C-alpha positions in Angstrom: 3.4 -27.2 27.4 5.3 -24.1 26.3 3.5 -20.9 25.8 4.6 -18.7 22.9 4.0 -15.0 23.1 3.5 -12.9 20.0 6.4 -10.3 19.6 5.3 -7.5 17.4 8.8 -6.2 17.0 10.1 -9.5 15.8 7.1 -9.9 13.5 8.0 -6.5 11.9 11.6 -7.6 11.4 10.5 -10.9 9.8 7.9 -9.1 7.7 10.5 -6.6 6.5 12.9 -9.4 5.5 10.1 -11.4 3.8 9.1 -8.4 1.6 12.7 -7.6 0.8 13.1 -11.2 -0.4 9.7 -11.3 -2.2 9.9 -7.9 -4.0 11.3 -9.3 -7.3 8.7 -12.1 -7.5 5.8 -9.7 -6.6 7.0 -7.4 -9.4 7.3 -10.3 -11.8 3.8 -11.4 -11.1 2.5 -7.8 -11.3 0.2 -8.2 -14.2 -1.4 -11.3 -12.8 -1.8 -9.6 -9.4 -3.4 -6.5 -11.0 -5.8 -8.8 -12.9 -6.7 -10.5 -9.6 -7.0 -7.3 -7.5 -8.0 -4.9 -10.3 -11.8 -4.8 -9.7 -11.3 -4.5 -5.9 -8.7 -1.8 -6.4 -11.2 0.3 -8.5 -13.8 -0.1 -5.8 -11.3 1.0 -3.1 -10.4 4.1 -5.2 -14.1 4.9 -5.7 -14.7 4.5 -2.0 -11.9 6.9 -1.3 -13.4 9.3 -3.8 -10.1 9.8 -5.5 -10.4 12.4 -8.3 -8.4 14.9 -10.3 -6.0 17.0 -8.3 -6.2 14.9 -5.1 -3.3 14.1 -2.8 -3.2 10.4 -2.0 -1.3 8.4 0.6 -0.9 4.7 -0.2 0.0 2.8 2.9 1.9 -0.6 2.4 1.9 0.1 -1.3 4.2 -2.8 -2.2 5.1 -2.7 -5.9 2.6 0.1 -6.4 -0.1 -1.3 -8.7 -2.8 0.6 -6.9 -0.6 3.7 -6.7 -0.4 3.7 -10.5 -4.2 3.5 -10.6 -4.6 6.3 -8.1 -2.0 8.5 -10.0 -4.0 8.0 -13.2 -7.1 9.3 -11.4 -5.4 12.3 -9.8 -3.8 13.4 -13.1 -0.9 15.8 -13.4 -2.2 18.2 -10.8 -2.4 15.5 -8.0 0.1 13.5 -6.2 0.5 10.0 -4.7 2.9 9.0 -2.0 3.5 5.3 -2.0 4.9 4.0 1.3 6.1 0.6 2.4 8.3 -1.1 5.0 10.4 -2.6 2.2 12.7 -0.2 0.3 13.4 -2.9 -2.3 9.7 -3.3 -3.3 9.4 0.5 -3.5 12.2 0.5 -6.1 9.9 -1.6 -8.2 7.1 0.9 -7.6 9.3 3.7 -8.7 10.3 1.9 -11.9 6.7 1.0 -12.7 5.7 4.7 -12.2 8.6 5.8 -14.4 7.7 3.2 -17.1 4.1 4.4 -17.1 5.1 8.0 -17.3 3.5 8.9 -14.0 5.7 11.6 -12.5 3.2 12.4 -9.7 4.2 9.3 -7.7 6.9 9.4 -5.0 7.9 6.7 -2.6 9.0 6.6 1.0 10.0 3.8 3.3 7.6 4.0 6.2 6.0 1.6 8.7 2.3 1.7 8.3 1.8 1.7 12.1 4.0 4.8 12.4 3.1 7.1 9.5 5.5 10.0 9.7 3.6 12.3 7.2 2.2 15.7 7.4 -1.0 15.8 9.5 -4.0 16.5 7.3 -1.7 16.5 4.2 -3.8 14.1 2.1 -7.2 14.1 0.6 -7.4 10.3 0.6 -5.6 7.3 2.2 -5.6 3.9 0.7 -4.2 0.5 1.6 -4.7 -2.5 -0.7 -4.1 -5.6 1.4 -1.6 -3.9 3.7 -3.8 -3.7 6.8 -3.4 -7.5 7.3 0.3 -7.0 8.0 -0.1 -4.6 10.9 -0.1 -6.1 14.4 -1.5 -2.8 15.7 -4.2 -2.1 13.2 -5.7 0.6 15.5 -2.4 2.5 15.3 -2.3 2.1 11.5 -5.9 3.4 11.1 -5.3 6.2 13.5 -2.2 7.3 11.5 -4.3 7.2 8.3 -6.9 9.4 9.9 -4.2 11.9 11.0 -2.9 12.0 7.5 -6.2 13.4 6.4 -8.5 10.6 5.5 -12.0 11.0 6.9 -12.4 7.3 6.2 -9.4 5.2 5.1 -10.2 2.9 2.2 -8.7 -0.5 2.6 -9.2 -3.9 1.0 -8.1 -7.4 1.6 -8.4 -10.6 -0.6 -11.7 -12.4 -0.2 -11.8 -15.0 2.6 -10.9 -18.4 1.1 -8.9 -17.0 -1.8 -6.1 -19.4 -2.8 -3.2 -17.0 -3.3 -0.6 -19.8 -3.5 -0.7 -19.5 -7.3 0.9 -16.1 -7.0 4.0 -17.2 -5.1 
């Protein structure tokens, strides 16, 4: 019997390629995804205590649905930095922010396990479904804490959710 060893570097390469390929479909299904994850997103934002004027880091932001919700909460005096491993999906996040008239959202390609952001530079850190993609979740959470979150607010789909309908 052959033993297979998990290679986190290869996993990241594969994950990057998959999100680059899936970016357009994820954007196309955006409204349905927001319907599906909307209530959980609102709970995540409540748990993070996001309010007017806050600075928010969104880790593994994808096409940015939750970034838009956070930007609406922080208003014109706040800011949201949406990060993701896929530059293509971040292009969709930028377009969605522009289309929504939300000038307080910026994007940056970053690996959630290696957050190169200002230490203590954020009032809140969120990650909607992103944590499941990090082989080293401890490193990701430690980076979120360094960024300024006293308690990162993360969500994942409910166990047993059939997400095949969103492909």
